[in-house]
C-alpha positions as CSV (number, residue, x, y, z in Angstrom):
1,M,-0.2,0.0,0.1
2,I,2.7,2.6,0.8
3,K,4.6,1.5,-2.2
4,R,1.4,2.4,-4.4
5,Y,1.0,5.7,-2.6
6,G,4.7,6.3,-3.3
7,I,4.3,5.6,-7.1
8,F,1.2,7.7,-7.1
9,L,3.0,10.7,-5.4
10,I,5.8,10.4,-8.0
11,G,3.2,10.5,-10.7
12,L,1.8,13.5,-9.4
13,T,5.2,15.3,-9.2
14,F,6.0,14.8,-12.7
15,M,2.4,15.5,-13.8
16,S,2.8,18.8,-12.2
17,L,6.1,19.3,-13.8
18,G,4.9,18.4,-17.2
19,I,2.2,20.9,-16.8
20,V,4.5,23.8,-15.6
21,L,6.9,23.0,-18.6
22,I,4.0,23.0,-21.0
23,I,2.9,26.4,-19.6
24,K,6.4,27.7,-19.9
25,S,7.0,26.7,-23.4
26,A,4.6,29.5,-24.3
27,L,2.8,27.2,-26.9
28,G,-0.4,26.9,-25.1
29,T,-1.2,24.5,-22.1
30,S,-2.8,21.0,-21.7
31,P,-6.6,20.8,-21.8
32,I,-6.8,19.7,-18.1
33,S,-5.1,22.9,-17.0
34,S,-6.4,25.2,-19.8
35,V,-9.0,26.7,-17.7
36,P,-7.1,27.3,-14.5
37,Y,-4.3,28.9,-16.7
38,V,-6.6,31.3,-18.5
39,L,-8.0,32.3,-15.2
40,S,-4.6,32.9,-13.6
41,L,-3.8,35.3,-16.4
42,A,-7.0,37.3,-16.2
43,L,-7.4,37.1,-12.0
44,P,-4.9,37.7,-9.1
45,F,-4.7,33.9,-8.0
46,T,-2.1,31.4,-9.4
47,V,-2.8,28.3,-11.5
48,G,-2.4,25.9,-8.8
49,Q,-5.0,27.9,-6.7
50,F,-7.6,27.9,-9.7
51,N,-6.7,24.2,-10.5
52,F,-7.7,23.4,-6.9
53,A,-11.0,25.4,-7.2
54,V,-11.8,23.8,-10.6
55,S,-10.8,20.3,-9.4
56,S,-13.1,20.8,-6.2
57,L,-16.0,21.5,-8.4
58,M,-15.2,18.3,-10.4
59,F,-15.1,16.4,-7.3
60,I,-18.5,17.7,-6.0
61,L,-20.3,16.9,-9.3
62,Q,-19.0,13.0,-8.8
63,P,-21.3,12.0,-5.9
64,I,-24.0,14.2,-7.4
65,I,-24.0,12.1,-10.5
66,L,-23.1,8.6,-8.9
67,R,-25.3,9.1,-5.7
68,N,-25.3,5.7,-4.0
69,K,-22.7,4.3,-6.3
70,F,-20.2,6.9,-5.2
71,E,-17.2,5.3,-3.5
72,W,-16.3,7.2,-0.5
73,V,-12.7,6.2,-0.6
74,Q,-12.6,8.8,-3.5
75,I,-12.5,11.4,-1.1
76,L,-8.8,11.1,-0.9
77,Q,-9.1,13.1,-4.4
78,V,-9.2,16.2,-2.3
79,P,-5.9,15.8,-0.3
80,M,-4.0,14.4,-3.4
81,T,-5.3,17.2,-5.7
82,F,-4.3,19.8,-2.9
83,I,-0.6,18.3,-3.2
84,F,-0.8,18.2,-6.9
85,C,-1.8,21.9,-7.2
86,A,0.9,22.8,-4.6
87,F,3.4,21.3,-6.9
88,I,2.4,23.1,-9.7
89,D,2.9,26.3,-7.9
90,L,6.1,25.2,-6.7
91,F,7.3,24.3,-10.1
92,M,5.9,27.6,-11.5
93,Y,8.3,29.2,-9.0
94,I,11.2,27.1,-9.4
95,F,10.8,27.7,-13.4
96,S,10.0,31.3,-13.3
97,W,13.4,32.2,-15.0
98,L,12.4,29.9,-18.0
99,H,11.6,32.0,-21.0
100,P,12.4,30.2,-24.2
101,Q,13.4,32.6,-27.1
102,A,13.8,30.6,-30.3
103,Y,11.0,28.5,-31.6
104,Y,12.8,25.3,-31.4
105,Q,13.4,25.9,-27.8
106,H,9.6,26.5,-27.3
107,I,9.2,23.0,-29.0
108,L,12.0,21.4,-26.7
109,V,10.3,22.7,-23.6
110,L,7.0,21.4,-24.8
111,L,8.3,18.0,-25.6
112,I,10.1,17.6,-22.4
113,G,6.6,18.6,-20.5
114,C,4.8,16.0,-22.5
115,I,7.3,13.5,-21.4
116,C,6.9,14.4,-18.1
117,M,3.3,14.2,-18.2
118,G,3.5,10.9,-19.8
119,I,5.6,9.5,-17.1
120,G,3.2,11.3,-14.4
121,V,0.0,9.5,-15.7
122,T,1.8,6.1,-16.1
123,C,3.0,6.4,-12.4
124,Q,-0.7,7.2,-11.5
125,L,-2.1,4.4,-13.2
126,L,0.4,2.1,-11.8
127,G,-0.2,3.5,-8.3
128,R,-4.0,2.7,-8.4
129,V,-4.7,4.8,-5.5
130,V,-7.3,7.4,-6.6
131,M,-8.3,9.0,-9.8
132,L,-7.9,12.8,-9.8
133,P,-11.0,14.7,-10.2
134,G,-10.8,15.4,-13.7
135,E,-10.5,11.8,-14.4
136,G,-13.0,10.9,-11.8
137,L,-15.5,13.0,-13.2
138,V,-15.2,11.5,-16.6
139,N,-15.4,8.2,-15.0
140,A,-18.6,9.1,-13.1
141,I,-20.3,10.2,-16.4
142,A,-19.2,7.0,-18.3
143,T,-20.2,5.0,-15.3
144,H,-23.7,6.5,-14.8
145,W,-24.7,6.7,-18.5
146,K,-22.8,3.6,-19.5
147,L,-20.5,5.2,-22.0
148,D,-17.0,4.6,-23.0
149,F,-14.5,6.1,-20.8
150,G,-12.1,7.1,-23.5
151,K,-14.8,8.8,-25.7
152,I,-16.0,10.8,-22.7
153,K,-12.3,11.8,-21.8
154,V,-11.7,13.2,-25.3
155,I,-15.1,15.2,-25.3
156,F,-14.4,16.3,-21.7
157,D,-10.8,17.8,-22.7
158,W,-11.8,19.4,-25.5
159,S,-15.0,20.9,-23.7
160,L,-12.4,22.4,-21.0
161,V,-10.4,23.9,-24.0
162,A,-13.6,25.4,-25.6
163,I,-14.5,26.7,-22.0
164,A,-10.9,28.4,-21.7
165,G,-11.2,29.9,-25.2
166,G,-14.5,31.4,-24.2
167,L,-13.0,32.7,-20.9
168,S,-9.9,34.1,-22.9
169,L,-12.2,36.0,-25.3
170,Y,-14.3,37.3,-22.3
171,Y,-11.5,38.8,-20.5
172,F,-8.9,39.7,-23.2
173,G,-10.8,39.7,-26.5
174,T,-8.3,37.5,-27.9
175,I,-7.4,33.7,-27.5
176,E,-4.5,33.3,-24.7
177,G,-3.0,30.0,-23.4
178,I,-4.4,27.9,-26.3
179,R,-2.1,27.2,-29.0
180,E,-0.5,24.4,-31.0
181,G,1.2,23.2,-27.8
182,T,-2.4,22.5,-26.4
183,L,-3.2,20.1,-29.4
184,V,0.3,18.5,-29.0
185,S,0.0,17.5,-25.5
186,A,-3.4,16.4,-25.8
187,F,-2.3,13.7,-28.5
188,A,1.7,13.1,-27.3
189,T,0.6,12.5,-23.6
190,G,-1.9,9.6,-24.7
191,L,0.8,7.9,-27.0
192,L,3.5,8.4,-24.3
193,V,1.6,6.8,-21.6
194,K,0.8,3.9,-24.1
195,F,4.3,3.7,-24.9
196,F,5.7,3.6,-21.3
197,M,3.1,1.2,-20.1
198,N,4.1,-1.3,-23.1
199,M,7.9,-0.9,-22.2
200,L,6.8,-1.6,-18.5
201,L,4.9,-4.9,-19.7
202,K,7.9,-6.0,-21.8
203,F,10.1,-5.5,-18.8
204,R,7.9,-7.5,-16.6
205,V,7.6,-10.4,-19.1
206,K,11.3,-10.4,-19.6
207,R,11.9,-10.2,-15.8
208,F,9.3,-13.0,-15.3
209,G,11.1,-15.0,-18.0
210,Q,14.5,-14.7,-16.3
211,L,12.9,-15.7,-13.1
212,R,11.2,-18.7,-14.4
213,Q,14.5,-19.9,-16.3
214,Q,16.4,-19.2,-12.8
215,Y,13.6,-21.4,-10.8
216,K,14.0,-24.1,-13.4
217,M,17.9,-24.2,-13.2
218,E,17.7,-24.2,-9.4
219,K,15.1,-27.0,-9.3
220,L,17.3,-29.1,-11.8
221,K,20.3,-28.5,-9.7
222,S,18.2,-29.5,-6.6
223,K,17.4,-32.8,-8.3
224,G,20.9,-33.5,-9.2
225,N,22.0,-32.9,-5.6
226,K,19.5,-35.6,-4.7
227,V,20.7,-38.3,-7.0
């Protein structure tokens, strides 16, 4: 159990780092953080603070949708989200100096951010502790109305981007925080998670094969000693 929570916290760290690096690339932000980021540009609160506010709303909606099917262990989403949002603000402070100049530098920071996001999501899946409120709300919708999680996730992410775009137009009269990096991060993160999960699966299969071979050798050796 402790190991699982440790892996999950590592995932939160990498995911928050990834979000910050994608923001610092100045090519947009990830769909899940698009609304908090636009609000942070318009109002005197941080990305992490707005992320916690939006995530809290997503959490509140889950028991409303699921009712008696809501698992109260999911209340752990709240402290985990607090840690996650604190990490976002911490990394925003640590990387406050980062301002890419050339376009290739913007792309490089974006790609590193996507890799960190991929590692973070992979660790969260491996930890199997709780979902963050964004995924939790998607899961609640998919469970209640018996819909495909993956399809609802895509619709949910791009709905957040649309809301962020609307808020941006309202506050600035133009689109802020949504660029090509938003599109890249949306697709790249999913592909990277799939890649990392496949790599881990291959490693486990290889490791299992080695252990199995070692077991057979020891068994044969044991039989030889008995003879």
